[in-house]
mmCIF file of the N, C-alpha and C atoms, coordinates in Angstrom:
data_MODEL
# 
_entry.id   MODEL 
# 
loop_
_atom_site.group_PDB 
_atom_site.id 
_atom_site.type_symbol 
_atom_site.label_atom_id 
_atom_site.label_alt_id 
_atom_site.label_comp_id 
_atom_site.label_asym_id 
_atom_site.label_entity_id 
_atom_site.label_seq_id 
_atom_site.pdbx_PDB_ins_code 
_atom_site.Cartn_x 
_atom_site.Cartn_y 
_atom_site.Cartn_z 
_atom_site.occupancy 
_atom_site.B_iso_or_equiv 
_atom_site.pdbx_formal_charge 
_atom_site.auth_seq_id 
_atom_site.auth_comp_id 
_atom_site.auth_asym_id 
_atom_site.auth_atom_id 
_atom_site.pdbx_PDB_model_num 
ATOM 1   N N  . MET A 1 1  ? 15.078 14.493 -28.312 1.00 0.00 ? 1  MET A N  1 
ATOM 2   C CA . MET A 1 1  ? 13.834 15.434 -27.757 1.00 0.00 ? 1  MET A CA 1 
ATOM 3   C C  . MET A 1 1  ? 12.984 15.593 -28.915 1.00 0.00 ? 1  MET A C  1 
ATOM 4   N N  . LYS A 1 2  ? 11.589 15.724 -28.852 1.00 0.00 ? 2  LYS A N  1 
ATOM 5   C CA . LYS A 1 2  ? 10.472 15.922 -29.685 1.00 0.00 ? 2  LYS A CA 1 
ATOM 6   C C  . LYS A 1 2  ? 10.390 17.132 -29.827 1.00 0.00 ? 2  LYS A C  1 
ATOM 7   N N  . ILE A 1 3  ? 10.384 17.821 -30.895 1.00 0.00 ? 3  ILE A N  1 
ATOM 8   C CA . ILE A 1 3  ? 10.091 19.288 -31.055 1.00 0.00 ? 3  ILE A CA 1 
ATOM 9   C C  . ILE A 1 3  ? 8.644  19.657 -31.840 1.00 0.00 ? 3  ILE A C  1 
ATOM 10  N N  . ASP A 1 4  ? 7.695  20.189 -31.500 1.00 0.00 ? 4  ASP A N  1 
ATOM 11  C CA . ASP A 1 4  ? 6.528  20.518 -32.011 1.00 0.00 ? 4  ASP A CA 1 
ATOM 12  C C  . ASP A 1 4  ? 6.924  21.663 -32.875 1.00 0.00 ? 4  ASP A C  1 
ATOM 13  N N  . THR A 1 5  ? 6.253  21.793 -34.108 1.00 0.00 ? 5  THR A N  1 
ATOM 14  C CA . THR A 1 5  ? 6.949  22.960 -34.883 1.00 0.00 ? 5  THR A CA 1 
ATOM 15  C C  . THR A 1 5  ? 5.943  24.257 -34.394 1.00 0.00 ? 5  THR A C  1 
ATOM 16  N N  . ASN A 1 6  ? 4.993  24.167 -33.498 1.00 0.00 ? 6  ASN A N  1 
ATOM 17  C CA . ASN A 1 6  ? 4.721  25.319 -32.872 1.00 0.00 ? 6  ASN A CA 1 
ATOM 18  C C  . ASN A 1 6  ? 5.400  25.826 -31.692 1.00 0.00 ? 6  ASN A C  1 
ATOM 19  N N  . GLU A 1 7  ? 6.571  25.312 -31.462 1.00 0.00 ? 7  GLU A N  1 
ATOM 20  C CA . GLU A 1 7  ? 7.487  25.590 -30.467 1.00 0.00 ? 7  GLU A CA 1 
ATOM 21  C C  . GLU A 1 7  ? 8.728  26.149 -30.993 1.00 0.00 ? 7  GLU A C  1 
ATOM 22  N N  . ILE A 1 8  ? 9.047  26.159 -32.385 1.00 0.00 ? 8  ILE A N  1 
ATOM 23  C CA . ILE A 1 8  ? 9.996  26.764 -33.005 1.00 0.00 ? 8  ILE A CA 1 
ATOM 24  C C  . ILE A 1 8  ? 9.830  28.039 -33.380 1.00 0.00 ? 8  ILE A C  1 
ATOM 25  N N  . ILE A 1 9  ? 11.295 28.680 -33.375 1.00 0.00 ? 9  ILE A N  1 
ATOM 26  C CA . ILE A 1 9  ? 11.184 30.229 -33.667 1.00 0.00 ? 9  ILE A CA 1 
ATOM 27  C C  . ILE A 1 9  ? 12.614 30.418 -34.089 1.00 0.00 ? 9  ILE A C  1 
ATOM 28  N N  . SER A 1 10 ? 13.030 31.237 -35.278 1.00 0.00 ? 10 SER A N  1 
ATOM 29  C CA . SER A 1 10 ? 14.112 31.346 -35.461 1.00 0.00 ? 10 SER A CA 1 
ATOM 30  C C  . SER A 1 10 ? 14.947 32.364 -34.849 1.00 0.00 ? 10 SER A C  1 
ATOM 31  N N  . ILE A 1 11 ? 16.189 32.301 -34.947 1.00 0.00 ? 11 ILE A N  1 
ATOM 32  C CA . ILE A 1 11 ? 17.130 33.289 -33.763 1.00 0.00 ? 11 ILE A CA 1 
ATOM 33  C C  . ILE A 1 11 ? 16.782 34.822 -34.227 1.00 0.00 ? 11 ILE A C  1 
ATOM 34  N N  . SER A 1 12 ? 16.749 34.844 -35.597 1.00 0.00 ? 12 SER A N  1 
ATOM 35  C CA . SER A 1 12 ? 16.661 36.268 -36.021 1.00 0.00 ? 12 SER A CA 1 
ATOM 36  C C  . SER A 1 12 ? 15.053 37.000 -35.548 1.00 0.00 ? 12 SER A C  1 
ATOM 37  N N  . ALA A 1 13 ? 13.837 35.698 -35.735 1.00 0.00 ? 13 ALA A N  1 
ATOM 38  C CA . ALA A 1 13 ? 12.549 36.424 -35.305 1.00 0.00 ? 13 ALA A CA 1 
ATOM 39  C C  . ALA A 1 13 ? 12.670 36.439 -33.540 1.00 0.00 ? 13 ALA A C  1 
ATOM 40  N N  . ALA A 1 14 ? 13.548 35.572 -32.990 1.00 0.00 ? 14 ALA A N  1 
ATOM 41  C CA . ALA A 1 14 ? 13.586 35.849 -31.312 1.00 0.00 ? 14 ALA A CA 1 
ATOM 42  C C  . ALA A 1 14 ? 14.346 36.835 -31.230 1.00 0.00 ? 14 ALA A C  1 
ATOM 43  N N  . ASN A 1 15 ? 15.273 37.390 -31.896 1.00 0.00 ? 15 ASN A N  1 
ATOM 44  C CA . ASN A 1 15 ? 15.992 38.726 -31.610 1.00 0.00 ? 15 ASN A CA 1 
ATOM 45  C C  . ASN A 1 15 ? 15.164 40.065 -32.032 1.00 0.00 ? 15 ASN A C  1 
ATOM 46  N N  . GLN A 1 16 ? 14.285 39.901 -32.625 1.00 0.00 ? 16 GLN A N  1 
ATOM 47  C CA . GLN A 1 16 ? 13.361 41.180 -33.051 1.00 0.00 ? 16 GLN A CA 1 
ATOM 48  C C  . GLN A 1 16 ? 12.449 41.082 -32.063 1.00 0.00 ? 16 GLN A C  1 
ATOM 49  N N  . ASN A 1 17 ? 11.693 40.060 -31.570 1.00 0.00 ? 17 ASN A N  1 
ATOM 50  C CA . ASN A 1 17 ? 10.509 40.134 -30.659 1.00 0.00 ? 17 ASN A CA 1 
ATOM 51  C C  . ASN A 1 17 ? 10.729 38.891 -29.676 1.00 0.00 ? 17 ASN A C  1 
ATOM 52  N N  . PHE A 1 18 ? 11.389 39.266 -28.452 1.00 0.00 ? 18 PHE A N  1 
ATOM 53  C CA . PHE A 1 18 ? 11.658 38.296 -27.858 1.00 0.00 ? 18 PHE A CA 1 
ATOM 54  C C  . PHE A 1 18 ? 10.585 37.906 -26.898 1.00 0.00 ? 18 PHE A C  1 
ATOM 55  N N  . SER A 1 19 ? 9.421  39.023 -26.757 1.00 0.00 ? 19 SER A N  1 
ATOM 56  C CA . SER A 1 19 ? 8.343  38.765 -26.216 1.00 0.00 ? 19 SER A CA 1 
ATOM 57  C C  . SER A 1 19 ? 7.277  37.512 -26.908 1.00 0.00 ? 19 SER A C  1 
ATOM 58  N N  . ASN A 1 20 ? 7.431  37.471 -28.005 1.00 0.00 ? 20 ASN A N  1 
ATOM 59  C CA . ASN A 1 20 ? 6.751  36.216 -28.874 1.00 0.00 ? 20 ASN A CA 1 
ATOM 60  C C  . ASN A 1 20 ? 7.497  34.915 -28.489 1.00 0.00 ? 20 ASN A C  1 
ATOM 61  N N  . VAL A 1 21 ? 8.841  34.908 -27.867 1.00 0.00 ? 21 VAL A N  1 
ATOM 62  C CA . VAL A 1 21 ? 9.545  33.301 -27.796 1.00 0.00 ? 21 VAL A CA 1 
ATOM 63  C C  . VAL A 1 21 ? 8.762  33.287 -26.523 1.00 0.00 ? 21 VAL A C  1 
ATOM 64  N N  . ILE A 1 22 ? 8.522  34.265 -25.300 1.00 0.00 ? 22 ILE A N  1 
ATOM 65  C CA . ILE A 1 22 ? 8.049  34.509 -24.127 1.00 0.00 ? 22 ILE A CA 1 
ATOM 66  C C  . ILE A 1 22 ? 6.672  33.661 -24.087 1.00 0.00 ? 22 ILE A C  1 
ATOM 67  N N  . LYS A 1 23 ? 5.915  33.955 -25.162 1.00 0.00 ? 23 LYS A N  1 
ATOM 68  C CA . LYS A 1 23 ? 4.680  33.727 -25.441 1.00 0.00 ? 23 LYS A CA 1 
ATOM 69  C C  . LYS A 1 23 ? 4.630  32.382 -25.745 1.00 0.00 ? 23 LYS A C  1 
ATOM 70  N N  . ILE A 1 24 ? 5.413  31.783 -26.402 1.00 0.00 ? 24 ILE A N  1 
ATOM 71  C CA . ILE A 1 24 ? 5.333  30.268 -27.131 1.00 0.00 ? 24 ILE A CA 1 
ATOM 72  C C  . ILE A 1 24 ? 6.016  29.291 -25.911 1.00 0.00 ? 24 ILE A C  1 
ATOM 73  N N  . ALA A 1 25 ? 6.927  29.838 -25.188 1.00 0.00 ? 25 ALA A N  1 
ATOM 74  C CA . ALA A 1 25 ? 7.135  29.082 -24.093 1.00 0.00 ? 25 ALA A CA 1 
ATOM 75  C C  . ALA A 1 25 ? 6.352  29.098 -22.871 1.00 0.00 ? 25 ALA A C  1 
ATOM 76  N N  . ASP A 1 26 ? 5.571  29.945 -22.763 1.00 0.00 ? 26 ASP A N  1 
ATOM 77  C CA . ASP A 1 26 ? 4.164  29.913 -21.667 1.00 0.00 ? 26 ASP A CA 1 
ATOM 78  C C  . ASP A 1 26 ? 3.173  29.020 -22.352 1.00 0.00 ? 26 ASP A C  1 
ATOM 79  N N  . LYS A 1 27 ? 3.078  28.907 -23.689 1.00 0.00 ? 27 LYS A N  1 
ATOM 80  C CA . LYS A 1 27 ? 1.786  28.567 -24.114 1.00 0.00 ? 27 LYS A CA 1 
ATOM 81  C C  . LYS A 1 27 ? 2.062  26.933 -24.414 1.00 0.00 ? 27 LYS A C  1 
ATOM 82  N N  . ARG A 1 28 ? 3.552  26.792 -24.821 1.00 0.00 ? 28 ARG A N  1 
ATOM 83  C CA . ARG A 1 28 ? 3.613  25.352 -25.084 1.00 0.00 ? 28 ARG A CA 1 
ATOM 84  C C  . ARG A 1 28 ? 4.683  24.880 -24.150 1.00 0.00 ? 28 ARG A C  1 
ATOM 85  N N  . GLY A 1 29 ? 5.062  25.318 -23.364 1.00 0.00 ? 29 GLY A N  1 
ATOM 86  C CA . GLY A 1 29 ? 6.206  24.917 -22.301 1.00 0.00 ? 29 GLY A CA 1 
ATOM 87  C C  . GLY A 1 29 ? 7.660  25.156 -22.411 1.00 0.00 ? 29 GLY A C  1 
ATOM 88  N N  . LYS A 1 30 ? 7.739  25.299 -23.804 1.00 0.00 ? 30 LYS A N  1 
ATOM 89  C CA . LYS A 1 30 ? 9.257  25.530 -24.194 1.00 0.00 ? 30 LYS A CA 1 
ATOM 90  C C  . LYS A 1 30 ? 9.086  26.431 -25.533 1.00 0.00 ? 30 LYS A C  1 
ATOM 91  N N  . ALA A 1 31 ? 10.191 26.912 -25.891 1.00 0.00 ? 31 ALA A N  1 
ATOM 92  C CA . ALA A 1 31 ? 10.170 27.579 -27.264 1.00 0.00 ? 31 ALA A CA 1 
ATOM 93  C C  . ALA A 1 31 ? 11.517 27.063 -27.561 1.00 0.00 ? 31 ALA A C  1 
ATOM 94  N N  . VAL A 1 32 ? 11.783 26.505 -29.009 1.00 0.00 ? 32 VAL A N  1 
ATOM 95  C CA . VAL A 1 32 ? 12.804 25.956 -29.568 1.00 0.00 ? 32 VAL A CA 1 
ATOM 96  C C  . VAL A 1 32 ? 13.591 26.982 -30.298 1.00 0.00 ? 32 VAL A C  1 
ATOM 97  N N  . ILE A 1 33 ? 14.971 27.799 -30.134 1.00 0.00 ? 33 ILE A N  1 
ATOM 98  C CA . ILE A 1 33 ? 15.376 28.522 -31.071 1.00 0.00 ? 33 ILE A CA 1 
ATOM 99  C C  . ILE A 1 33 ? 16.044 27.900 -32.049 1.00 0.00 ? 33 ILE A C  1 
ATOM 100 N N  . PHE A 1 34 ? 15.829 28.324 -33.294 1.00 0.00 ? 34 PHE A N  1 
ATOM 101 C CA . PHE A 1 34 ? 16.731 27.500 -34.406 1.00 0.00 ? 34 PHE A CA 1 
ATOM 102 C C  . PHE A 1 34 ? 17.910 28.492 -34.697 1.00 0.00 ? 34 PHE A C  1 
ATOM 103 N N  . LYS A 1 35 ? 19.057 28.129 -35.083 1.00 0.00 ? 35 LYS A N  1 
ATOM 104 C CA . LYS A 1 35 ? 19.840 29.025 -35.557 1.00 0.00 ? 35 LYS A CA 1 
ATOM 105 C C  . LYS A 1 35 ? 20.688 28.045 -36.742 1.00 0.00 ? 35 LYS A C  1 
ATOM 106 N N  . ASN A 1 36 ? 20.791 28.744 -37.922 1.00 0.00 ? 36 ASN A N  1 
ATOM 107 C CA . ASN A 1 36 ? 21.151 28.062 -39.212 1.00 0.00 ? 36 ASN A CA 1 
ATOM 108 C C  . ASN A 1 36 ? 20.371 26.775 -39.442 1.00 0.00 ? 36 ASN A C  1 
ATOM 109 N N  . ASN A 1 37 ? 19.010 26.763 -39.256 1.00 0.00 ? 37 ASN A N  1 
ATOM 110 C CA . ASN A 1 37 ? 18.076 25.700 -39.499 1.00 0.00 ? 37 ASN A CA 1 
ATOM 111 C C  . ASN A 1 37 ? 18.392 24.634 -38.399 1.00 0.00 ? 37 ASN A C  1 
ATOM 112 N N  . LYS A 1 38 ? 19.019 24.622 -37.262 1.00 0.00 ? 38 LYS A N  1 
ATOM 113 C CA . LYS A 1 38 ? 19.337 23.837 -36.477 1.00 0.00 ? 38 LYS A CA 1 
ATOM 114 C C  . LYS A 1 38 ? 18.663 23.995 -35.195 1.00 0.00 ? 38 LYS A C  1 
ATOM 115 N N  . PRO A 1 39 ? 18.367 23.039 -34.275 1.00 0.00 ? 39 PRO A N  1 
ATOM 116 C CA . PRO A 1 39 ? 17.845 23.691 -32.987 1.00 0.00 ? 39 PRO A CA 1 
ATOM 117 C C  . PRO A 1 39 ? 18.974 23.915 -32.113 1.00 0.00 ? 39 PRO A C  1 
ATOM 118 N N  . LYS A 1 40 ? 19.110 24.959 -31.555 1.00 0.00 ? 40 LYS A N  1 
ATOM 119 C CA . LYS A 1 40 ? 20.222 25.485 -30.754 1.00 0.00 ? 40 LYS A CA 1 
ATOM 120 C C  . LYS A 1 40 ? 20.102 25.837 -29.487 1.00 0.00 ? 40 LYS A C  1 
ATOM 121 N N  . TYR A 1 41 ? 18.689 26.708 -29.085 1.00 0.00 ? 41 TYR A N  1 
ATOM 122 C CA . TYR A 1 41 ? 18.496 27.154 -27.708 1.00 0.00 ? 41 TYR A CA 1 
ATOM 123 C C  . TYR A 1 41 ? 17.177 26.580 -27.206 1.00 0.00 ? 41 TYR A C  1 
ATOM 124 N N  . ILE A 1 42 ? 16.725 26.485 -26.211 1.00 0.00 ? 42 ILE A N  1 
ATOM 125 C CA . ILE A 1 42 ? 15.573 25.902 -25.652 1.00 0.00 ? 42 ILE A CA 1 
ATOM 126 C C  . ILE A 1 42 ? 15.104 27.188 -24.512 1.00 0.00 ? 42 ILE A C  1 
ATOM 127 N N  . LEU A 1 43 ? 14.206 27.755 -24.642 1.00 0.00 ? 43 LEU A N  1 
ATOM 128 C CA . LEU A 1 43 ? 13.698 28.701 -23.242 1.00 0.00 ? 43 LEU A CA 1 
ATOM 129 C C  . LEU A 1 43 ? 12.517 27.873 -22.856 1.00 0.00 ? 43 LEU A C  1 
ATOM 130 N N  . MET A 1 44 ? 12.748 27.821 -21.221 1.00 0.00 ? 44 MET A N  1 
ATOM 131 C CA . MET A 1 44 ? 11.545 26.958 -20.672 1.00 0.00 ? 44 MET A CA 1 
ATOM 132 C C  . MET A 1 44 ? 11.352 27.713 -19.263 1.00 0.00 ? 44 MET A C  1 
ATOM 133 N N  . ASN A 1 45 ? 9.942  27.747 -18.807 1.00 0.00 ? 45 ASN A N  1 
ATOM 134 C CA . ASN A 1 45 ? 9.862  28.314 -17.437 1.00 0.00 ? 45 ASN A CA 1 
ATOM 135 C C  . ASN A 1 45 ? 10.151 27.249 -16.509 1.00 0.00 ? 45 ASN A C  1 
ATOM 136 N N  . ILE A 1 46 ? 11.132 27.370 -15.539 1.00 0.00 ? 46 ILE A N  1 
ATOM 137 C CA . ILE A 1 46 ? 11.551 26.353 -14.899 1.00 0.00 ? 46 ILE A CA 1 
ATOM 138 C C  . ILE A 1 46 ? 10.686 26.226 -13.927 1.00 0.00 ? 46 ILE A C  1 
ATOM 139 N N  . GLU A 1 47 ? 9.319  27.084 -13.475 1.00 0.00 ? 47 GLU A N  1 
ATOM 140 C CA . GLU A 1 47 ? 8.349  26.720 -12.951 1.00 0.00 ? 47 GLU A CA 1 
ATOM 141 C C  . GLU A 1 47 ? 7.250  25.698 -13.127 1.00 0.00 ? 47 GLU A C  1 
ATOM 142 N N  . GLU A 1 48 ? 7.373  25.577 -14.600 1.00 0.00 ? 48 GLU A N  1 
ATOM 143 C CA . GLU A 1 48 ? 6.623  24.866 -15.219 1.00 0.00 ? 48 GLU A CA 1 
ATOM 144 C C  . GLU A 1 48 ? 6.912  23.699 -15.556 1.00 0.00 ? 48 GLU A C  1 
ATOM 145 N N  . THR A 1 49 ? 8.196  23.472 -15.847 1.00 0.00 ? 49 THR A N  1 
ATOM 146 C CA . THR A 1 49 ? 9.191  22.304 -16.381 1.00 0.00 ? 49 THR A CA 1 
ATOM 147 C C  . THR A 1 49 ? 10.374 22.502 -15.864 1.00 0.00 ? 49 THR A C  1 
ATOM 148 N N  . PRO A 1 50 ? 10.541 22.192 -14.660 1.00 0.00 ? 50 PRO A N  1 
ATOM 149 C CA . PRO A 1 50 ? 11.494 22.100 -13.884 1.00 0.00 ? 50 PRO A CA 1 
ATOM 150 C C  . PRO A 1 50 ? 12.688 20.917 -14.262 1.00 0.00 ? 50 PRO A C  1 
ATOM 151 N N  . ILE A 1 51 ? 13.615 21.121 -14.911 1.00 0.00 ? 51 ILE A N  1 
ATOM 152 C CA . ILE A 1 51 ? 14.608 20.590 -15.518 1.00 0.00 ? 51 ILE A CA 1 
ATOM 153 C C  . ILE A 1 51 ? 15.980 20.280 -14.735 1.00 0.00 ? 51 ILE A C  1 
ATOM 154 N N  . ILE A 1 52 ? 16.065 21.584 -13.753 1.00 0.00 ? 52 ILE A N  1 
ATOM 155 C CA . ILE A 1 52 ? 17.485 21.629 -13.027 1.00 0.00 ? 52 ILE A CA 1 
ATOM 156 C C  . ILE A 1 52 ? 17.111 20.922 -11.635 1.00 0.00 ? 52 ILE A C  1 
ATOM 157 N N  . GLU A 1 53 ? 18.127 20.282 -11.579 1.00 0.00 ? 53 GLU A N  1 
ATOM 158 C CA . GLU A 1 53 ? 17.920 19.452 -9.903  1.00 0.00 ? 53 GLU A CA 1 
ATOM 159 C C  . GLU A 1 53 ? 18.212 20.367 -9.198  1.00 0.00 ? 53 GLU A C  1 
ATOM 160 N N  . MET A 1 54 ? 17.325 20.218 -8.094  1.00 0.00 ? 54 MET A N  1 
ATOM 161 C CA . MET A 1 54 ? 17.534 21.159 -6.800  1.00 0.00 ? 54 MET A CA 1 
ATOM 162 C C  . MET A 1 54 ? 17.697 20.322 -5.674  1.00 0.00 ? 54 MET A C  1 
ATOM 163 N N  . THR A 1 55 ? 18.418 20.951 -4.423  1.00 0.00 ? 55 THR A N  1 
ATOM 164 C CA . THR A 1 55 ? 18.094 20.236 -3.417  1.00 0.00 ? 55 THR A CA 1 
ATOM 165 C C  . THR A 1 55 ? 16.749 20.794 -2.681  1.00 0.00 ? 55 THR A C  1 
ATOM 166 N N  . ASP A 1 56 ? 16.507 20.175 -1.400  1.00 0.00 ? 56 ASP A N  1 
ATOM 167 C CA . ASP A 1 56 ? 15.193 20.743 -0.829  1.00 0.00 ? 56 ASP A CA 1 
ATOM 168 C C  . ASP A 1 56 ? 15.281 22.131 -0.132  1.00 0.00 ? 56 ASP A C  1 
ATOM 169 N N  . ASP A 1 57 ? 16.586 22.541 0.135   1.00 0.00 ? 57 ASP A N  1 
ATOM 170 C CA . ASP A 1 57 ? 16.611 23.842 0.572   1.00 0.00 ? 57 ASP A CA 1 
ATOM 171 C C  . ASP A 1 57 ? 17.006 24.786 -0.286  1.00 0.00 ? 57 ASP A C  1 
ATOM 172 N N  . GLU A 1 58 ? 17.484 24.655 -1.750  1.00 0.00 ? 58 GLU A N  1 
ATOM 173 C CA . GLU A 1 58 ? 17.599 25.399 -2.791  1.00 0.00 ? 58 GLU A CA 1 
ATOM 174 C C  . GLU A 1 58 ? 15.943 25.600 -3.308  1.00 0.00 ? 58 GLU A C  1 
ATOM 175 N N  . LYS A 1 59 ? 14.954 24.551 -3.191  1.00 0.00 ? 59 LYS A N  1 
ATOM 176 C CA . LYS A 1 59 ? 13.390 24.334 -3.669  1.00 0.00 ? 59 LYS A CA 1 
ATOM 177 C C  . LYS A 1 59 ? 12.997 25.315 -2.717  1.00 0.00 ? 59 LYS A C  1 
ATOM 178 N N  . ILE A 1 60 ? 13.371 25.312 -1.604  1.00 0.00 ? 60 ILE A N  1 
ATOM 179 C CA . ILE A 1 60 ? 12.622 26.077 -0.384  1.00 0.00 ? 60 ILE A CA 1 
ATOM 180 C C  . ILE A 1 60 ? 13.155 27.630 -0.508  1.00 0.00 ? 60 ILE A C  1 
ATOM 181 N N  . ASP A 1 61 ? 14.162 28.065 -0.902  1.00 0.00 ? 61 ASP A N  1 
ATOM 182 C CA . ASP A 1 61 ? 14.827 29.232 -1.113  1.00 0.00 ? 61 ASP A CA 1 
ATOM 183 C C  . ASP A 1 61 ? 14.159 29.782 -2.458  1.00 0.00 ? 61 ASP A C  1 
ATOM 184 N N  . PHE A 1 62 ? 14.199 29.122 -3.250  1.00 0.00 ? 62 PHE A N  1 
ATOM 185 C CA . PHE A 1 62 ? 13.232 29.483 -4.651  1.00 0.00 ? 62 PHE A CA 1 
ATOM 186 C C  . PHE A 1 62 ? 11.819 29.960 -4.238  1.00 0.00 ? 62 PHE A C  1 
ATOM 187 N N  . VAL A 1 63 ? 11.209 29.162 -3.596  1.00 0.00 ? 63 VAL A N  1 
ATOM 188 C CA . VAL A 1 63 ? 9.681  29.279 -3.228  1.00 0.00 ? 63 VAL A CA 1 
ATOM 189 C C  . VAL A 1 63 ? 9.395  30.670 -2.504  1.00 0.00 ? 63 VAL A C  1 
ATOM 190 N N  . ALA A 1 64 ? 10.322 30.536 -1.423  1.00 0.00 ? 64 ALA A N  1 
ATOM 191 C CA . ALA A 1 64 ? 10.384 31.710 -0.378  1.00 0.00 ? 64 ALA A CA 1 
ATOM 192 C C  . ALA A 1 64 ? 10.709 32.866 -1.286  1.00 0.00 ? 64 ALA A C  1 
ATOM 193 N N  . ALA A 1 65 ? 11.767 33.054 -2.143  1.00 0.00 ? 65 ALA A N  1 
ATOM 194 C CA . ALA A 1 65 ? 12.051 34.461 -3.080  1.00 0.00 ? 65 ALA A CA 1 
ATOM 195 C C  . ALA A 1 65 ? 10.576 34.912 -3.866  1.00 0.00 ? 65 ALA A C  1 
ATOM 196 N N  . ARG A 1 66 ? 9.898  33.387 -4.291  1.00 0.00 ? 66 ARG A N  1 
ATOM 197 C CA . ARG A 1 66 ? 8.829  34.167 -5.053  1.00 0.00 ? 66 ARG A CA 1 
ATOM 198 C C  . ARG A 1 66 ? 7.685  34.529 -4.323  1.00 0.00 ? 66 ARG A C  1 
ATOM 199 N N  . ILE A 1 67 ? 7.484  34.013 -2.923  1.00 0.00 ? 67 ILE A N  1 
ATOM 200 C CA . ILE A 1 67 ? 6.491  34.302 -1.964  1.00 0.00 ? 67 ILE A CA 1 
ATOM 201 C C  . ILE A 1 67 ? 6.679  35.727 -1.757  1.00 0.00 ? 67 ILE A C  1 
ATOM 202 N N  . LEU A 1 68 ? 7.864  36.242 -1.327  1.00 0.00 ? 68 LEU A N  1 
ATOM 203 C CA . LEU A 1 68 ? 8.271  37.219 -1.015  1.00 0.00 ? 68 LEU A CA 1 
ATOM 204 C C  . LEU A 1 68 ? 8.061  38.311 -2.123  1.00 0.00 ? 68 LEU A C  1 
ATOM 205 N N  . LYS A 1 69 ? 8.411  37.947 -3.078  1.00 0.00 ? 69 LYS A N  1 
ATOM 206 C CA . LYS A 1 69 ? 8.375  39.082 -4.377  1.00 0.00 ? 69 LYS A CA 1 
ATOM 207 C C  . LYS A 1 69 ? 6.880  39.260 -4.540  1.00 0.00 ? 69 LYS A C  1 
ATOM 208 N N  . GLU A 1 70 ? 5.757  38.113 -4.541  1.00 0.00 ? 70 GLU A N  1 
ATOM 209 C CA . GLU A 1 70 ? 4.598  38.351 -4.859  1.00 0.00 ? 70 GLU A CA 1 
ATOM 210 C C  . GLU A 1 70 ? 3.738  39.020 -3.662  1.00 0.00 ? 70 GLU A C  1 
ATOM 211 N N  . HIS A 1 71 ? 4.199  39.067 -2.433  1.00 0.00 ? 71 HIS A N  1 
ATOM 212 C CA . HIS A 1 71 ? 3.601  39.417 -1.553  1.00 0.00 ? 71 HIS A CA 1 
ATOM 213 C C  . HIS A 1 71 ? 4.497  40.561 -0.895  1.00 0.00 ? 71 HIS A C  1 
ATOM 214 N N  . LYS A 1 72 ? 5.444  41.220 -1.482  1.00 0.00 ? 72 LYS A N  1 
ATOM 215 C CA . LYS A 1 72 ? 6.469  42.108 -0.953  1.00 0.00 ? 72 LYS A CA 1 
ATOM 216 C C  . LYS A 1 72 ? 5.736  43.196 -0.102  1.00 0.00 ? 72 LYS A C  1 
ATOM 217 N N  . ALA A 1 73 ? 4.594  43.928 -0.588  1.00 0.00 ? 73 ALA A N  1 
ATOM 218 C CA . ALA A 1 73 ? 3.731  45.051 0.060   1.00 0.00 ? 73 ALA A CA 1 
ATOM 219 C C  . ALA A 1 73 ? 3.363  44.593 1.514   1.00 0.00 ? 73 ALA A C  1 
ATOM 220 N N  . ALA A 1 74 ? 2.611  43.185 1.353   1.00 0.00 ? 74 ALA A N  1 
ATOM 221 C CA . ALA A 1 74 ? 2.041  42.826 2.686   1.00 0.00 ? 74 ALA A CA 1 
ATOM 222 C C  . ALA A 1 74 ? 2.973  42.679 3.619   1.00 0.00 ? 74 ALA A C  1 
ATOM 223 N N  . PHE A 1 75 ? 4.412  42.089 3.177   1.00 0.00 ? 75 PHE A N  1 
ATOM 224 C CA . PHE A 1 75 ? 5.639  42.117 4.184   1.00 0.00 ? 75 PHE A CA 1 
ATOM 225 C C  . PHE A 1 75 ? 5.920  43.051 4.633   1.00 0.00 ? 75 PHE A C  1 
ATOM 226 N N  . GLN A 1 76 ? 6.204  44.234 3.550   1.00 0.00 ? 76 GLN A N  1 
ATOM 227 C CA . GLN A 1 76 ? 6.531  45.582 4.213   1.00 0.00 ? 76 GLN A CA 1 
ATOM 228 C C  . GLN A 1 76 ? 5.565  46.096 5.673   1.00 0.00 ? 76 GLN A C  1 
ATOM 229 N N  . GLU A 1 77 ? 4.348  46.031 5.285   1.00 0.00 ? 77 GLU A N  1 
ATOM 230 C CA . GLU A 1 77 ? 3.456  46.445 5.833   1.00 0.00 ? 77 GLU A CA 1 
ATOM 231 C C  . GLU A 1 77 ? 3.313  45.907 7.284   1.00 0.00 ? 77 GLU A C  1 
ATOM 232 N N  . LEU A 1 78 ? 3.479  44.556 7.024   1.00 0.00 ? 78 LEU A N  1 
ATOM 233 C CA . LEU A 1 78 ? 3.786  43.838 8.695   1.00 0.00 ? 78 LEU A CA 1 
ATOM 234 C C  . LEU A 1 78 ? 5.028  44.039 9.631   1.00 0.00 ? 78 LEU A C  1 
ATOM 235 N N  . ALA A 1 79 ? 5.913  44.582 8.892   1.00 0.00 ? 79 ALA A N  1 
ATOM 236 C CA . ALA A 1 79 ? 7.344  44.899 9.214   1.00 0.00 ? 79 ALA A CA 1 
ATOM 237 C C  . ALA A 1 79 ? 7.176  46.211 10.010  1.00 0.00 ? 79 ALA A C  1 
ATOM 238 N N  . LYS A 1 80 ? 6.269  46.803 9.781   1.00 0.00 ? 80 LYS A N  1 
ATOM 239 C CA . LYS A 1 80 ? 6.196  48.310 10.162  1.00 0.00 ? 80 LYS A CA 1 
ATOM 240 C C  . LYS A 1 80 ? 5.531  48.198 11.742  1.00 0.00 ? 80 LYS A C  1 
# 
């Protein structure tokens, strides 16, 4: 795996400011967290970089959950 130096953050910095890790992952696609000067963890947005194999049914469930969450108020209004 190639690691861009702009994706790297130390575990202590990640612990102190997790929102910065999120910003890196959002901007660069992933954030690589180093522990003892070695890459140890990767944080990715699975919507942007899907690395998890999903069945079609799982993909549908994932998208449906996201749509329901984004439009919860509208669905609640329709349910009245």
